[in-house]
C-alpha positions as CSV (number, residue, x, y, z in Angstrom):
1,X,-19.1,4.6,-1.8
2,X,-15.3,5.4,-0.9
3,X,-15.8,9.1,-1.0
4,X,-17.8,9.0,2.1
5,X,-15.0,7.8,4.2
6,X,-13.2,9.8,6.7
7,X,-10.2,7.9,7.3
8,X,-9.2,6.4,4.5
9,X,-8.7,9.7,2.5
10,X,-6.4,7.9,0.2
11,X,-8.5,5.1,-1.4
12,X,-10.6,7.2,-3.2
13,X,-7.9,8.7,-5.4
14,X,-6.3,5.4,-6.2
15,X,-9.4,3.3,-7.0
16,X,-9.5,5.9,-8.9
17,X,-5.7,5.0,-10.4
18,X,-7.7,1.7,-10.4
19,X,-10.3,2.5,-12.5
20,X,-7.4,4.1,-15.4
21,X,-6.2,1.1,-15.5
22,X,-8.5,-0.7,-16.0
23,X,-10.0,0.8,-18.8
24,X,-6.4,1.2,-20.5
25,X,-7.1,-3.5,-20.5
26,X,-10.4,-2.9,-22.0
27,X,-9.0,-0.4,-24.0
28,X,-6.6,-2.5,-25.6
29,X,-8.4,-5.7,-26.8
30,X,-10.8,-5.2,-29.5
31,X,-13.5,-7.5,-31.4
32,X,-15.7,-9.8,-28.5
33,X,-13.6,-9.5,-26.0
34,X,-13.5,-5.2,-25.7
35,X,-17.0,-5.3,-26.3
36,X,-18.2,-8.3,-23.8
37,X,-15.9,-6.4,-21.2
38,X,-16.6,-2.6,-21.5
39,X,-20.7,-3.8,-19.8
40,X,-19.1,-5.6,-17.0
41,X,-15.4,-4.7,-15.8
42,X,-16.6,-1.7,-16.3
43,X,-20.4,-1.0,-15.7
44,X,-18.9,-0.1,-11.6
45,X,-19.0,-2.2,-8.9
46,X,-18.2,-1.2,-5.4
47,X,-14.1,-2.6,-6.1
48,X,-14.3,-3.7,-2.3
49,X,-12.2,-6.8,-2.4
50,X,-9.4,-4.4,-4.2
51,X,-10.2,-1.4,-1.7
52,X,-9.1,-4.0,1.0
53,X,-6.3,-5.3,-0.5
54,X,-5.2,-1.5,-0.4
55,X,-6.0,-0.9,2.8
56,X,-4.1,-4.1,4.1
57,X,-0.7,-3.2,1.9
58,X,-1.6,0.3,3.6
59,X,2.1,0.8,5.4
60,X,5.1,3.5,5.1
61,X,6.5,1.1,2.3
62,X,3.2,1.9,-0.1
63,X,3.7,2.5,-3.5
64,X,0.6,2.5,-5.5
65,X,2.0,2.1,-8.8
66,X,3.7,-1.6,-7.9
67,X,0.5,-2.3,-6.6
68,X,-2.7,-1.2,-8.9
69,X,-1.5,-4.9,-10.9
70,X,-2.7,-6.6,-8.2
71,X,-5.3,-4.5,-7.1
72,X,-6.4,-5.2,-11.0
73,X,-5.6,-9.2,-10.8
74,X,-8.7,-9.0,-8.2
75,X,-11.3,-7.0,-9.5
76,X,-10.4,-9.3,-12.7
77,X,-10.6,-12.6,-10.9
78,X,-13.6,-11.1,-9.5
79,X,-14.7,-10.4,-12.4
80,X,-14.4,-13.9,-14.0
81,X,-16.3,-15.4,-11.0
82,X,-19.2,-13.1,-11.9
83,X,-19.3,-14.2,-15.1
84,X,-19.6,-18.1,-14.7
85,X,-21.8,-17.4,-11.6
86,X,-23.6,-15.5,-14.4
87,X,-23.8,-18.6,-16.8
88,X,-25.1,-21.5,-14.5
89,X,-27.5,-19.3,-12.8
90,X,-28.6,-17.9,-15.6
91,X,-28.7,-14.7,-15.1
92,X,-30.4,-11.6,-16.5
93,X,-28.6,-8.9,-15.4
94,X,-25.2,-7.9,-13.9
95,X,-24.4,-4.4,-12.4
96,X,-27.2,-3.5,-14.3
97,X,-26.2,-4.2,-17.7
98,X,-27.2,-7.9,-19.6
99,X,-25.2,-10.3,-18.4
100,X,-23.1,-11.6,-21.2
101,X,-24.2,-15.1,-22.2
102,X,-27.7,-12.4,-23.0
103,X,-25.8,-10.7,-24.9
104,X,-24.0,-13.4,-26.6
105,X,-24.0,-16.9,-26.3
106,X,-22.6,-19.0,-23.1
107,X,-20.2,-20.2,-24.9
108,X,-18.3,-16.6,-25.2
109,X,-19.2,-15.5,-22.0
110,X,-17.2,-18.3,-20.8
111,X,-14.4,-18.4,-22.9
112,X,-14.8,-14.4,-21.7
113,X,-14.3,-16.0,-18.1
114,X,-11.7,-17.8,-19.2
115,X,-9.2,-15.4,-20.3
116,X,-10.3,-12.7,-16.8
117,X,-9.3,-15.9,-14.9
118,X,-5.6,-16.0,-16.9
119,X,-4.4,-12.3,-16.9
120,X,-5.0,-12.5,-13.3
121,X,-2.8,-14.8,-13.1
122,X,-0.2,-13.2,-15.7
123,X,-0.8,-9.3,-13.9
124,X,0.5,-12.1,-10.7
125,X,3.7,-13.3,-12.2
126,X,5.0,-9.8,-12.7
127,X,6.2,-10.2,-8.7
128,X,7.9,-12.9,-9.2
129,X,6.8,-13.8,-5.7
130,X,5.6,-17.9,-5.6
131,X,3.8,-16.9,-2.3
132,X,1.2,-14.8,-4.6
133,X,0.9,-16.9,-7.4
134,X,0.2,-20.3,-4.3
135,X,-2.3,-18.2,-3.1
136,X,-4.2,-16.6,-6.2
137,X,-3.6,-20.8,-7.2
138,X,-5.8,-21.7,-3.8
139,X,-8.3,-18.9,-4.3
140,X,-9.0,-20.0,-7.6
141,X,-9.4,-23.4,-6.8
142,X,-11.7,-23.0,-3.7
143,X,-13.5,-20.1,-6.3
144,X,-14.5,-22.8,-8.7
145,X,-15.3,-26.1,-5.9
146,X,-17.6,-23.9,-3.8
147,X,-19.8,-22.7,-7.6
148,X,-19.5,-27.0,-7.5
149,X,-21.2,-27.1,-4.2
150,X,-23.4,-24.7,-5.1
151,X,-24.2,-26.4,-8.4
152,X,-24.4,-30.1,-6.2
153,X,-27.1,-28.3,-3.1
154,X,-29.5,-26.4,-5.3
155,X,-32.7,-27.5,-4.9
156,X,-31.7,-29.3,-1.3
157,X,-34.0,-27.2,0.7
158,X,-33.5,-29.3,3.7
159,X,-29.3,-28.6,3.8
160,X,-27.6,-27.3,7.1
161,X,-26.6,-23.9,7.7
162,X,-23.1,-25.8,8.6
163,X,-23.8,-26.5,4.0
164,X,-24.3,-23.4,3.5
165,X,-21.6,-21.6,5.6
166,X,-19.2,-24.0,4.0
167,X,-20.5,-23.1,0.9
168,X,-19.7,-19.9,0.9
169,X,-16.0,-19.2,2.9
170,X,-15.3,-21.2,-0.7
171,X,-17.2,-19.6,-3.1
172,X,-17.6,-15.5,-1.3
173,X,-15.0,-15.7,1.7
174,X,-12.3,-17.0,0.1
175,X,-11.6,-13.8,-2.5
176,X,-12.5,-11.6,0.3
177,X,-8.7,-13.1,2.3
178,X,-7.0,-13.4,-0.9
179,X,-7.6,-9.3,-1.2
180,X,-6.4,-8.7,2.7
181,X,-3.1,-11.5,2.6
182,X,-1.9,-9.9,-1.1
183,X,-2.4,-6.2,0.7
184,X,-0.3,-8.0,3.6
185,X,2.2,-9.9,1.8
186,X,2.7,-6.9,-0.8
187,X,3.4,-4.8,1.6
188,X,6.1,-6.7,3.6
189,X,3.9,-7.4,6.3
190,X,5.0,-9.4,9.6
191,X,3.4,-12.9,9.2
192,X,1.6,-12.2,12.6
193,X,-0.3,-9.5,10.7
194,X,-0.9,-11.9,7.4
195,X,-2.5,-14.4,9.3
196,X,-5.3,-11.8,11.5
197,X,-6.0,-10.3,7.7
198,X,-6.5,-13.5,6.7
199,X,-9.4,-13.9,9.7
200,X,-11.1,-10.7,8.7
201,X,-11.2,-11.4,5.4
202,X,-12.7,-14.3,5.9
203,X,-15.5,-13.0,8.7
204,X,-16.5,-10.2,6.1
205,X,-16.7,-12.1,3.5
206,X,-19.4,-14.3,5.0
207,X,-21.1,-11.3,6.2
208,X,-20.7,-9.9,3.1
209,X,-22.4,-13.1,1.9
210,X,-25.3,-13.2,3.7
211,X,-26.0,-9.3,3.3
212,X,-26.0,-10.2,-0.3
213,X,-29.4,-13.2,0.9
214,X,-30.7,-10.1,2.4
215,X,-30.6,-8.0,-0.8
216,X,-32.1,-10.5,-2.8
217,X,-35.0,-10.9,-1.1
218,X,-35.9,-7.5,0.2
219,X,-38.6,-6.7,0.0
220,X,-38.1,-2.6,-0.2
221,X,-37.0,-2.6,-3.6
222,X,-38.5,-2.4,-6.6
223,X,-38.0,-6.8,-8.3
224,X,-35.7,-4.9,-10.6
225,X,-33.2,-3.0,-9.2
226,X,-29.9,-2.2,-10.3
227,X,-27.5,-4.8,-10.1
228,X,-29.6,-8.0,-10.9
229,X,-33.3,-9.0,-10.5
230,X,-34.7,-9.3,-6.9
231,X,-35.5,-12.6,-5.6
232,X,-32.9,-14.3,-8.5
233,X,-31.4,-17.1,-6.1
234,X,-35.0,-18.3,-5.4
235,X,-36.2,-18.3,-8.5
236,X,-32.2,-20.3,-9.3
237,X,-32.9,-22.8,-6.1
238,X,-30.5,-20.9,-4.8
239,X,-30.4,-22.5,-0.9
240,X,-29.7,-18.7,1.1
241,X,-29.5,-18.5,5.0
242,X,-32.7,-16.6,5.4
243,X,-34.5,-19.9,3.7
244,X,-32.4,-22.1,5.5
245,X,-33.7,-20.0,9.0
246,X,-37.8,-19.4,7.9
247,X,-37.2,-23.5,6.5
248,X,-37.0,-23.7,10.9
249,X,-40.3,-22.0,11.3
250,X,-43.2,-25.3,10.8
251,X,-45.6,-23.2,9.9
252,X,-43.3,-21.6,6.8
253,X,-42.7,-25.7,6.2
254,X,-46.3,-26.7,6.5
255,X,-47.3,-24.0,3.7
256,X,-44.3,-23.8,1.1
257,X,-43.8,-27.8,1.1
258,X,-46.6,-28.2,-1.9
259,X,-44.1,-25.5,-4.0
260,X,-41.4,-26.9,-3.2
261,X,-42.3,-30.6,-3.9
262,X,-43.4,-28.9,-8.0
263,X,-40.4,-27.1,-8.5
264,X,-38.9,-28.5,-11.9
265,X,-36.2,-26.2,-13.6
266,X,-37.0,-22.8,-12.4
267,X,-39.0,-21.5,-9.5
268,X,-41.9,-19.0,-11.3
269,X,-41.9,-15.3,-10.0
270,X,-45.3,-15.6,-8.6
271,X,-44.2,-18.4,-7.1
272,X,-40.4,-16.8,-6.1
273,X,-42.8,-14.0,-4.3
274,X,-44.8,-16.3,-2.5
275,X,-42.2,-17.7,-0.5
276,X,-39.9,-14.3,0.6
277,X,-43.6,-13.1,1.8
278,X,-43.7,-15.9,3.6
279,X,-40.5,-15.1,5.0
280,X,-41.2,-12.6,6.3
281,X,-43.1,-14.2,9.1
282,X,-41.4,-15.8,10.4
283,X,-38.0,-14.6,12.1
284,X,-35.9,-15.5,9.6
285,X,-34.5,-11.8,8.9
286,X,-33.9,-11.4,12.1
287,X,-31.9,-14.3,12.8
288,X,-29.6,-13.4,10.0
289,X,-29.5,-10.5,10.1
290,X,-27.7,-11.5,14.3
291,X,-25.6,-13.5,12.5
292,X,-23.9,-10.7,10.1
293,X,-24.1,-8.6,13.1
294,X,-21.5,-11.5,14.3
295,X,-19.1,-12.1,12.2
296,X,-19.0,-8.3,11.9
297,X,-17.7,-8.3,15.8
298,X,-15.6,-10.7,15.0
299,X,-13.6,-8.9,12.1
300,X,-13.6,-6.0,14.4
301,X,-11.9,-8.1,17.2
302,X,-8.7,-8.8,15.0
303,X,-8.9,-5.3,13.3
304,X,-7.5,-4.9,16.6
305,X,-4.6,-7.1,16.2
306,X,-3.0,-5.9,13.0
307,X,-0.4,-3.5,13.0
308,X,-1.3,0.1,11.6
309,X,-3.4,3.0,11.9
310,X,-4.5,3.6,8.8
311,X,-5.3,-0.1,8.3
312,X,-7.0,-0.4,11.6
313,X,-9.1,2.6,10.1
314,X,-9.7,1.5,7.2
315,X,-11.5,-1.7,7.6
316,X,-13.2,-0.6,10.2
317,X,-14.6,2.1,8.1
318,X,-14.9,-1.1,5.2
319,X,-17.2,-2.8,8.1
320,X,-19.4,0.2,9.4
321,X,-20.2,0.5,5.7
322,X,-21.8,-2.9,5.8
323,X,-23.2,-2.3,9.0
324,X,-25.3,0.5,7.3
325,X,-26.6,-1.2,5.1
326,X,-26.7,-4.2,6.9
327,X,-29.6,-1.7,9.3
328,X,-31.4,-0.2,6.0
329,X,-32.0,-3.7,4.5
330,X,-36.2,-4.3,5.7
């Protein structure tokens, strides 16, 4: 993705260095750990979180060799959260490959995720900065609480928009905020810049999650796309923002009311497809997109308050990348 960025030229080379670092980490493992992580951590992904970290760290003190372990820690923590996510959602695919619990079993996947959580702390401890570890600990706590909140609210189809935003602020935005804040801390940025980076990460994380909700029900994609099956959230009973907005439509509620009350453990493909088709008969997609535009606009306002031209241009390009993704989603 970042090879298309015209104003943030350093990112492509430095993210390639990150890939080499992560490959080295995996190659030094053995057995199940190495096999499992070769299919997840090395399976690609946008690397948007370490990219945010590097952009926010970009100033006259920028030293990519010094920063790469922290960038790796962020991506490793993110991968750990995805592994645990997939166990809870019983997901079949992740980044185009079978999830670890489908290749091995849930206990193995759980321990692989735990190992990654632990290793991310190990990497950041090398910086000998208590503030970094506090930020990391707070983020890890929010990720777990956010996951619990999602489990607790599964299939509660009457939940409010406020509950949704509270969940994703913990489950998604927390890691975006961490990525930006650590970049500010490790570059020796002033307090005001770091706090504005935190705000930016929050807004971008919210926009990113809503867009992910839309991608999950995108009707112009095949059922099994590269990342994960279409309609996966609906089948798992995860209440996304488009569904919340659709449920405000009386006709939609009437049409799917019997479906939702009849749901037991799993929503089958036929029911999920029917719900998705009905969502498109409401204004839910349009309203969700408007919400993304709002948060991206808020993020761009914050960018203006952050010092450093390369930082500003890089963060704007990240926003524009997400905006382009939104506009391509039907």
